[in-house]
VOPAGU-2260 file (C-alpha; in pm, 1 decimal, decimal comma):
REM VOPAGU-2260
SITE   aa  ch    i         X         Y         Z
SITE  UNK   A    0   -8428,6    4059,4   -1373,0
SITE  UNK   A    1   -8419,6    3700,3   -1241,7
SITE  UNK   A    2   -8100,1    3523,0   -1142,5
SITE  UNK   A    3   -8141,0    3283,7   -1437,0
SITE  UNK   A    4   -8165,3    3575,1   -1680,8
SITE  UNK   A    5   -7853,8    3730,6   -1528,0
SITE  UNK   A    6   -7667,2    3401,6   -1562,3
SITE  UNK   A    7   -7765,5    3360,2   -1927,4
SITE  UNK   A    8   -7678,3    3717,4   -2024,9
SITE  UNK   A    9   -7347,0    3706,2   -1836,7
SITE  UNK   A   10   -7259,3    3370,3   -1992,6
SITE  UNK   A   11   -7325,9    3497,9   -2344,4
SITE  UNK   A   12   -7123,2    3815,6   -2291,8
SITE  UNK   A   13   -6833,6    3623,5   -2137,4
SITE  UNK   A   14   -6836,5    3360,7   -2414,2
SITE  UNK   A   15   -6824,2    3626,1   -2686,0
SITE  UNK   A   16   -6534,3    3808,8   -2516,4
SITE  UNK   A   17   -6332,8    3497,1   -2432,6
SITE  UNK   A   18   -6377,5    3329,3   -2771,4
SITE  UNK   A   19   -6304,1    3654,3   -2953,2
SITE  UNK   A   20   -5978,6    3709,9   -2763,9
SITE  UNK   A   21   -5892,3    3341,0   -2804,0
SITE  UNK   A   22   -5931,5    3376,6   -3181,0
SITE  UNK   A   23   -5705,6    3685,4   -3185,9
SITE  UNK   A   24   -5441,2    3524,5   -2963,3
SITE  UNK   A   25   -5104,0    3688,7   -2904,3
SITE  UNK   A   26   -5111,3    4008,0   -2696,8
SITE  UNK   A   27   -5490,4    4004,8   -2669,9
SITE  UNK   A   28   -5503,6    3660,0   -2512,2
SITE  UNK   A   29   -5204,6    3737,5   -2288,4
SITE  UNK   A   30   -5396,9    4037,8   -2155,5
SITE  UNK   A   31   -5699,6    3816,9   -2093,1
SITE  UNK   A   32   -5483,7    3559,5   -1912,9
SITE  UNK   A   33   -5324,0    3830,4   -1698,7
SITE  UNK   A   34   -5666,8    3972,2   -1612,0
SITE  UNK   A   35   -5786,5    3626,3   -1506,2
SITE  UNK   A   36   -5479,6    3579,1   -1285,5
SITE  UNK   A   37   -5521,8    3919,0   -1118,9
SITE  UNK   A   38   -5893,8    3860,4   -1058,7
SITE  UNK   A   39   -5818,0    3520,0    -907,7
SITE  UNK   A   40   -5560,5    3664,6    -669,2
SITE  UNK   A   41   -5795,7    3947,6    -573,5
SITE  UNK   A   42   -6071,8    3699,6    -486,4
SITE  UNK   A   43   -5830,3    3465,5    -309,8
SITE  UNK   A   44   -5702,8    3755,4     -97,9
SITE  UNK   A   45   -6047,6    3902,0     -29,7
SITE  UNK   A   46   -6167,2    3573,6     117,9
SITE  UNK   A   47   -5884,8    3572,8     372,5
SITE  UNK   A   48   -5818,8    3944,9     424,2
SITE  UNK   A   49   -5754,1    4080,3     772,7
SITE  UNK   A   50   -5586,9    4389,4     914,4
SITE  UNK   A   51   -5278,0    4182,7     996,2
SITE  UNK   A   52   -5219,5    4023,2     656,2
SITE  UNK   A   53   -5340,1    4303,6     426,1
SITE  UNK   A   54   -4989,1    4456,9     378,3
SITE  UNK   A   55   -4847,4    4117,3     281,7
SITE  UNK   A   56   -5131,1    4064,2      33,5
SITE  UNK   A   57   -5052,3    4398,2    -131,3
SITE  UNK   A   58   -4685,5    4301,4    -160,4
SITE  UNK   A   59   -4779,0    3964,6    -313,2
SITE  UNK   A   60   -5017,1    4142,3    -550,3
SITE  UNK   A   61   -4737,0    4375,2    -658,9
SITE  UNK   A   62   -4507,6    4079,2    -723,3
SITE  UNK   A   63   -4778,4    3912,2    -930,4
SITE  UNK   A   64   -4827,4    4229,3   -1135,7
SITE  UNK   A   65   -4455,4    4239,9   -1216,8
SITE  UNK   A   66   -4459,0    3876,7   -1330,3
SITE  UNK   A   67   -4768,6    3930,4   -1543,6
SITE  UNK   A   68   -4613,8    4237,8   -1704,1
SITE  UNK   A   69   -4328,5    4016,5   -1824,6
SITE  UNK   A   70   -4587,8    3773,4   -1960,4
SITE  UNK   A   71   -4790,1    4040,8   -2140,2
SITE  UNK   A   72   -4483,7    4207,6   -2292,3
SITE  UNK   A   73   -4382,9    3870,7   -2435,8
SITE  UNK   A   74   -4073,6    3761,5   -2244,4
SITE  UNK   A   75   -3966,1    3396,8   -2297,7
SITE  UNK   A   76   -4150,4    3130,3   -2099,7
SITE  UNK   A   77   -3842,1    3042,1   -1894,8
SITE  UNK   A   78   -3797,8    3404,9   -1787,4
SITE  UNK   A   79   -4161,6    3442,4   -1684,2
SITE  UNK   A   80   -4161,5    3114,7   -1491,8
SITE  UNK   A   81   -3836,4    3200,8   -1315,4
SITE  UNK   A   82   -3979,7    3540,5   -1224,7
SITE  UNK   A   83   -4285,4    3372,0   -1075,1
SITE  UNK   A   84   -4063,3    3131,8    -879,4
SITE  UNK   A   85   -3864,1    3427,8    -743,6
SITE  UNK   A   86   -4185,1    3609,5    -651,0
SITE  UNK   A   87   -4312,9    3303,0    -466,2
SITE  UNK   A   88   -3984,1    3273,7    -274,8
SITE  UNK   A   89   -3996,9    3642,8    -175,5
SITE  UNK   A   90   -4360,9    3611,0     -70,7
SITE  UNK   A   91   -4286,0    3299,6     132,9
SITE  UNK   A   92   -3987,9    3468,4     300,4
SITE  UNK   A   93   -4195,9    3770,6     398,6
SITE  UNK   A   94   -4468,5    3542,3     529,6
SITE  UNK   A   95   -4218,6    3363,5     753,0
SITE  UNK   A   96   -4079,1    3691,7     882,5
SITE  UNK   A   97   -4426,3    3829,7     949,1
SITE  UNK   A   98   -4561,7    3497,9    1079,7
SITE  UNK   A   99   -4843,4    3508,3     824,4
SITE  UNK   A  100   -4856,4    3146,1     715,7
SITE  UNK   A  101   -4849,8    3032,8     352,8
SITE  UNK   A  102   -5193,7    3140,9     231,4
SITE  UNK   A  103   -5082,5    3449,5      35,6
SITE  UNK   A  104   -4792,6    3261,3    -118,7
SITE  UNK   A  105   -5014,3    2973,1    -231,4
SITE  UNK   A  106   -5256,2    3224,0    -385,9
SITE  UNK   A  107   -4971,3    3396,8    -569,5
SITE  UNK   A  108   -4849,0    3066,0    -713,5
SITE  UNK   A  109   -5203,0    2949,2    -798,4
SITE  UNK   A  110   -5302,1    3268,4    -980,3
SITE  UNK   A  111   -4963,1    3313,8   -1147,2
SITE  UNK   A  112   -4940,5    2961,2   -1284,9
SITE  UNK   A  113   -5300,5    2984,6   -1404,6
SITE  UNK   A  114   -5244,5    3297,4   -1610,8
SITE  UNK   A  115   -4904,5    3190,2   -1740,6
SITE  UNK   A  116   -5010,8    2842,4   -1852,4
SITE  UNK   A  117   -5317,5    2978,1   -2032,8
SITE  UNK   A  118   -5116,1    3243,8   -2216,7
SITE  UNK   A  119   -4829,3    3014,5   -2312,8
SITE  UNK   A  120   -5065,8    2745,5   -2437,4
SITE  UNK   A  121   -5239,5    2988,6   -2672,7
SITE  UNK   A  122   -4930,8    3161,5   -2806,0
SITE  UNK   A  123   -4988,5    3331,8   -3140,7
SITE  UNK   A  124   -5017,7    3048,4   -3393,3
SITE  UNK   A  125   -5285,1    2809,5   -3515,8
SITE  UNK   A  126   -5163,0    2525,0   -3296,3
SITE  UNK   A  127   -5221,2    2741,7   -2990,1
SITE  UNK   A  128   -5574,6    2823,0   -3101,8
SITE  UNK   A  129   -5653,7    2452,5   -3141,0
SITE  UNK   A  130   -5496,8    2373,2   -2802,3
SITE  UNK   A  131   -5713,5    2629,5   -2622,1
SITE  UNK   A  132   -6029,8    2519,7   -2804,4
SITE  UNK   A  133   -5939,6    2160,5   -2714,4
SITE  UNK   A  134   -5899,9    2269,0   -2350,1
SITE  UNK   A  135   -6231,8    2456,3   -2354,7
SITE  UNK   A  136   -6405,0    2151,4   -2501,9
SITE  UNK   A  137   -6275,4    1922,6   -2227,7
SITE  UNK   A  138   -6353,8    2153,7   -1938,0
SITE  UNK   A  139   -6683,4    2301,2   -2055,7
SITE  UNK   A  140   -6828,9    1967,6   -2165,9
SITE  UNK   A  141   -6714,8    1805,9   -1841,2
SITE  UNK   A  142   -6876,2    2081,4   -1637,8
SITE  UNK   A  143   -7205,8    2083,9   -1830,1
SITE  UNK   A  144   -7248,9    1707,0   -1850,6
SITE  UNK   A  145   -7150,8    1658,5   -1486,4
SITE  UNK   A  146   -7426,8    1897,8   -1384,8
SITE  UNK   A  147   -7703,2    1746,1   -1596,6
SITE  UNK   A  148   -7606,8    1379,7   -1549,7
SITE  UNK   A  149   -7566,5    1433,9   -1176,8
SITE  UNK   A  150   -7912,2    1588,8   -1149,4
SITE  UNK   A  151   -8072,9    1321,7   -1367,9
SITE  UNK   A  152   -7905,9    1013,0   -1222,5
SITE  UNK   A  153   -7807,5    1116,7    -870,3
SITE  UNK   A  154   -7651,0     847,8    -654,9
SITE  UNK   A  155   -7352,4     849,9    -418,9
SITE  UNK   A  156   -7190,4    1184,7    -346,2
SITE  UNK   A  157   -6843,6    1252,4    -484,5
SITE  UNK   A  158   -6710,9    1462,6    -196,3
SITE  UNK   A  159   -6997,2    1546,2      40,8
SITE  UNK   A  160   -6776,4    1722,6     293,7
SITE  UNK   A  161   -6652,1    1967,0      28,2
SITE  UNK   A  162   -6928,4    1999,2    -233,5
SITE  UNK   A  163   -7252,0    1818,9    -134,7
SITE  UNK   A  164   -7411,8    1862,9    -478,1
SITE  UNK   A  165   -7155,0    1665,6    -678,2
SITE  UNK   A  166   -7209,7    1295,4    -746,3
SITE  UNK   A  167   -7005,4    1009,6    -887,5
SITE  UNK   A  168   -7258,4     972,0   -1169,4
SITE  UNK   A  169   -7205,2    1336,9   -1261,5
SITE  UNK   A  170   -6827,6    1299,2   -1250,7
SITE  UNK   A  171   -6837,2     996,1   -1480,5
SITE  UNK   A  172   -7091,0    1156,1   -1715,4
SITE  UNK   A  173   -6883,1    1472,9   -1729,0
SITE  UNK   A  174   -6568,8    1279,1   -1812,9
SITE  UNK   A  175   -6744,3    1096,7   -2098,3
SITE  UNK   A  176   -6882,1    1426,3   -2228,2
SITE  UNK   A  177   -6539,1    1589,4   -2210,4
SITE  UNK   A  178   -6385,7    1296,9   -2397,5
SITE  UNK   A  179   -6637,6    1317,3   -2682,6
SITE  UNK   A  180   -6616,3    1697,4   -2717,0
SITE  UNK   A  181   -6237,3    1718,8   -2704,4
SITE  UNK   A  182   -6181,7    1429,1   -2943,7
SITE  UNK   A  183   -6420,6    1600,0   -3186,5
SITE  UNK   A  184   -6199,0    1911,2   -3175,0
SITE  UNK   A  185   -5886,1    1699,7   -3223,2
SITE  UNK   A  186   -6036,7    1515,9   -3521,4
SITE  UNK   A  187   -6156,4    1838,0   -3686,5
SITE  UNK   A  188   -5810,1    1988,6   -3633,7
SITE  UNK   A  189   -5646,4    1687,2   -3797,4
SITE  UNK   A  190   -5434,6    1596,5   -3495,8
SITE  UNK   A  191   -5187,8    1313,9   -3570,0
SITE  UNK   A  192   -5192,7    1205,4   -3203,4
SITE  UNK   A  193   -5550,6    1082,3   -3162,8
SITE  UNK   A  194   -5435,8     774,2   -2970,9
SITE  UNK   A  195   -5252,2     996,2   -2724,5
SITE  UNK   A  196   -5550,3    1229,3   -2692,7
SITE  UNK   A  197   -5772,0     972,8   -2518,9
SITE  UNK   A  198   -5563,4     939,1   -2198,6
SITE  UNK   A  199   -5483,0    1311,8   -2212,1
SITE  UNK   A  200   -5851,3    1407,4   -2222,4
SITE  UNK   A  201   -5941,1    1163,3   -1945,1
SITE  UNK   A  202   -5664,1    1308,1   -1731,1
SITE  UNK   A  203   -5763,9    1668,9   -1804,9
SITE  UNK   A  204   -6129,9    1599,1   -1728,6
SITE  UNK   A  205   -6041,2    1447,6   -1392,5
SITE  UNK   A  206   -5798,5    1729,8   -1315,9
SITE  UNK   A  207   -6059,5    1993,1   -1400,2
SITE  UNK   A  208   -6302,8    1832,1   -1155,9
SITE  UNK   A  209   -6032,0    1825,4    -889,5
SITE  UNK   A  210   -5977,0    2196,6    -954,9
SITE  UNK   A  211   -6348,9    2254,4    -904,6
SITE  UNK   A  212   -6340,2    2065,2    -575,2
SITE  UNK   A  213   -6030,4    2256,5    -463,7
SITE  UNK   A  214   -6205,1    2588,9    -513,5
SITE  UNK   A  215   -6510,8    2457,9    -327,3
SITE  UNK   A  216   -6281,8    2361,6     -39,5
SITE  UNK   A  217   -6126,6    2709,9     -36,8
SITE  UNK   A  218   -6469,8    2873,4     -20,2
SITE  UNK   A  219   -6589,8    2635,6     249,5
SITE  UNK   A  220   -6274,0    2704,4     449,0
SITE  UNK   A  221   -6358,9    3075,5     450,9
SITE  UNK   A  222   -6733,0    3031,3     486,3
SITE  UNK   A  223   -6837,1    3195,0     158,6
SITE  UNK   A  224   -7076,5    3080,9    -113,7
SITE  UNK   A  225   -6906,9    3257,1    -406,4
SITE  UNK   A  226   -6547,4    3371,7    -451,6
SITE  UNK   A  227   -6681,0    3723,5    -523,6
SITE  UNK   A  228   -6967,4    3901,5    -699,5
SITE  UNK   A  229   -6773,4    4024,3   -1002,9
SITE  UNK   A  230   -6989,0    3835,5   -1254,9
SITE  UNK   A  231   -7366,5    3894,3   -1225,0
SITE  UNK   A  232   -7548,5    3568,3   -1163,8
SITE  UNK   A  233   -7229,6    3362,4   -1157,4
SITE  UNK   A  234   -7028,3    3478,6    -857,2
SITE  UNK   A  235   -6658,6    3535,3    -908,5
SITE  UNK   A  236   -6391,9    3464,2   -1166,4
SITE  UNK   A  237   -6257,7    3173,3    -961,7
SITE  UNK   A  238   -6605,9    3020,5    -965,0
SITE  UNK   A  239   -6595,4    3015,7   -1344,5
SITE  UNK   A  240   -6235,0    2915,3   -1412,1
SITE  UNK   A  241   -6156,2    2681,4   -1121,1
SITE  UNK   A  242   -6145,5    2369,7   -1339,5
SITE  UNK   A  243   -6012,9    2547,0   -1648,4
SITE  UNK   A  244   -5695,3    2688,8   -1498,3
SITE  UNK   A  245   -5587,0    2363,4   -1334,3
SITE  UNK   A  246   -5649,0    2174,5   -1657,3
SITE  UNK   A  247   -5459,9    2444,8   -1848,5
SITE  UNK   A  248   -5155,6    2395,6   -1626,1
SITE  UNK   A  249   -5176,7    2018,6   -1675,2
SITE  UNK   A  250   -5205,0    2053,7   -2053,7
SITE  UNK   A  251   -4916,3    2302,1   -2059,2
SITE  UNK   A  252   -4693,4    2054,4   -1874,6
SITE  UNK   A  253   -4794,9    1773,8   -2112,7
SITE  UNK   A  254   -4740,7    1996,0   -2415,2
SITE  UNK   A  255   -4400,4    2103,5   -2286,5
SITE  UNK   A  256   -4291,1    1738,9   -2289,3
SITE  UNK   A  257   -4365,7    1726,6   -2663,9
SITE  UNK   A  258   -4298,3    2076,8   -2792,3
SITE  UNK   A  259   -4091,2    2250,2   -2524,3
SITE  UNK   A  260   -4179,9    2535,0   -2290,2
SITE  UNK   A  261   -4201,7    2788,5   -2573,6
SITE  UNK   A  262   -4424,2    2579,5   -2801,0
SITE  UNK   A  263   -4633,2    2337,7   -2592,6
SITE  UNK   A  264   -4929,8    2348,6   -2830,8
SITE  UNK   A  265   -4714,5    2273,0   -3135,4
SITE  UNK   A  266   -4600,0    1946,0   -2981,5
SITE  UNK   A  267   -4957,7    1825,7   -2939,9
SITE  UNK   A  268   -5116,8    1985,1   -3245,3
SITE  UNK   A  269   -4850,1    2022,2   -3517,1
SITE  UNK   A  270   -5038,5    2206,2   -3789,3
């Protein structure tokens, strides 16, 4: 089987699973979000694992599991976020004591916030479903259009030292694509905040591309091509969700300003 065939089959399987669990929401989507967070931390740790830091990575992994259990069970957002903050503090303290640097702690915060923001955005109601579909539209359209526009137009590189294949033309094309796709979702959902959605989408599209570049920098720092080989033809989970999880955190923060920490989607998409 060719690499292209693997990529297509994996993409279809993943899309069916993710969209199905997104539709169900509630516990099912919280489990998906927790699985994404754990996979991200596993890949983050694997890229930097050594005999010296392995025990600290296991401790950080255990702390992350405890936080995600609170998320999956359905504890309030404030409790889950405070638990993550406490876990990060403990991880940082152990790193200082063991002279391990901040890498494990950053990975714990990165993976934890990714899973939590995704789960809390979706929630269990219709507003959460629209918010996640809106997020998918921004990130997926940005990613797809950036690839095709970049290949077709070319031009100056966006960040050659980090990701030589990305261009400014692709970044701009991706942002325009994300804007069109996400506004289409907002219009179909009957959002009363269409004027607000334009700057929000532009911001999320840019943030998702920054998330992509951040993950490329992490891989380059550790001299690896893919974050792992968990997904046939695609690499690792981080390779697939790098832009999504950063944009999810950004949208969660924006939604919190309108609907509160417990109902961020309702503030943006009151249905």
